[in-house]
N, C-alpha and C positions, 0 to 999 in steps of 0.2 A: 746323442752321447757327447761327452767331455772329452776334450780335446787336450793332452798332456805333451810337453817336451821335455825330457831327459839332458841336460845339457851339461856336458862333459867335458874333460880333458883326460887322456891317459898319455903316457909317454911310453908306457911299456907293456899296455895291455891290463894290467890289474884293475885298474878304476872303470877301466870299458867291461871288464867282465862285470862287475859289480851292477854296472848300471845295466847289462842286459839282462842280470836277475831280477833288479827292481822291476825291470819292463814285465817280466813274466810275472810277477805279482799282478802289477798294475791291468794285465791283459785277461788274466784269470777271470774277474768277475763278468766278462762282456760288457763291459758298459762304457768303454773308454777307447780312445783311439790313443796310441803313443809312439811317437816319433821320440829315437835316440839322435842326437844332434850334436856335433862336435864344436865344442866353443873356438876354435881357433879359426873355425868355418864362417861361424856368426859373428866374427870381428867386423868383415866385409858386410855383412847384412842384419844387423841387429834388429830391425824393425820386424822381422819372421817371426821374433815372441809373439806381437799382436795377434797370432792367429791362435793363441792356445791360451785355453782356461787355467791352467794350473804349471809351474816350472818345477822341476827337481835338477838341483844345482849339484855337479859332482867333480871333485879335483882331489889328486893325492895329496898328502902333506908335505911339503916342503921345507924344510927348516922353520917350520912353525907357522906356516900358512899355506894358502893356495898357492896352485904353479904360476910361474910366467905367464904363459899361455893364456892361463882361465882368467888372471889380474887383469890382462889385455881385453879379453872378451867382456868383463865386469867394467874398465873405463869405455869402454866404443860403446856404451848403452848411455852415455850421457845426454843425447838428443831427446831419447825415452823417457828420462828423468825432470828435462826440464819441461815437457810437455806432461808430464806423470801420464804415459800411456798405459802404465804397467798396473797402476794402483788397482787394489783388489782383485790382484787374481792370486790365487793358492801357490805358496812356495814352500818348498823343503830343501833340505841340504844331506849329502852324503859325503864321507870323506874315507881314503885308506892310506894306511902307512905301514911300514914292515914291523914294529912294534907294537906292543898291547896298547902303550899310551902315546906315545911319538907326537906329543902337543897335538893332537887332533882337534881338541877343544876350540882352538884359536882358529882353526880353520872354518870351523862352522860358526865361529862368533862372526868372522868375515863376511860369509854369505849371508848370516842374519842381519847384520847391520846395511848389506847392499840392498837385501829387500824390502829394510823397514824404509831406508831412504827413498825406495821406489814406490812404496805405500802398498807394497802387498802384504798378504796373512800368512803368516809362517805357522806351519805345523811340526811336532816334533816326532818323537818316536816312543809310543806308549806301550811297548810290550816289555812286559815284568822279566827281567832276566831267571832264564828259566833253570839255572841252575839251582836256585834256590828250592825248584821243587825236586829234586834229585835227578834231575837229565844231567850226562855227564857233559862238564865243562865246554869240552869241543865239539859238541853237539847243542848244546842251548842257545836259543836265540836270546839276542840281546845280550849276550856274554859278557862284552864291553863295558854294559851299564852306562850304556849312553841316552840320554833322554831329550835332547834339542837335536838332535839328526840320528844318522845312521853312521856308524863306525863299524869300520873292518881292517882285519889285518891280515897283509897279506905275507907268506914266507917265502924265502929264495928260490922261486921255482915260477916255471912258466905258470901264464894266468889260469888256466884251467886246473894247476894242482896247488896252486898257492894259498888257497884258503880252506878253511876247516867247516865239516857242514852246517854248525850253528850260522857262521855268518853268512853262507848261502840261503839260511831258512831265514835270518832275519832281512836280509835282502827282499826276497820275497814278500815277505809279512811289510815290511816298509813300502813297497810298490800298492799291496792292496791296502794297507791303512789311506796312502794318500786318496786314491779313489773314494776309498768310501768318505772322507771327509771331506772331497771336492763334491760331492752329489749331498753330502748333509747340509752344505751351504747352498746349495741349489733347490734344496728342500725336497731331492727325490731318494730320501733314505730316511728310516725313521731313526730318531736318536739312539733309540732301546737296542737296534738291529747293530748301531755301531759302537755301542758299549759293550753289547754279549760279545763282540770278536774278540776283546781283548779282556774279557774277566778270569 
């Protein structure tokens, strides 16, 4: 089985809630082990990432970028970068903000550049926005229209009540897509099966 780490920082529980839904989607196929790792804990032991085949990175968007603790985690991987020990691993990113836009794209781009510097392979979010097929906006997968990674919008409520159904659905599909992409890289899933999942 492939091993996946979801590395995230969550100050108020919203990003963690989405991380858990991504993990549900990734585990649903029964072909991957998924661990949720807090970025602030990994700062002291970034070498733990070497045990994983794929990394899904998650941070809230604060002032147009990743949070301070998540940036500290990224900076702590300098030794791994010098030795290029994450090269070839599959990576993806997700972010949460309280507004529909909130400059979340900047956060995903920061994660993307980080992964490119490490020599990782990036996979995005191939789910077409379902509202174009008549699904009500709040129930539609990828309603925010993000292809470079997963975006979710948290309302001003506790994490369990902050998200519309479409964002929860999007998170689960994102986790499932990541596992299929990892299997495709390892040659354990037919390319057509992967394409049909998002047709």
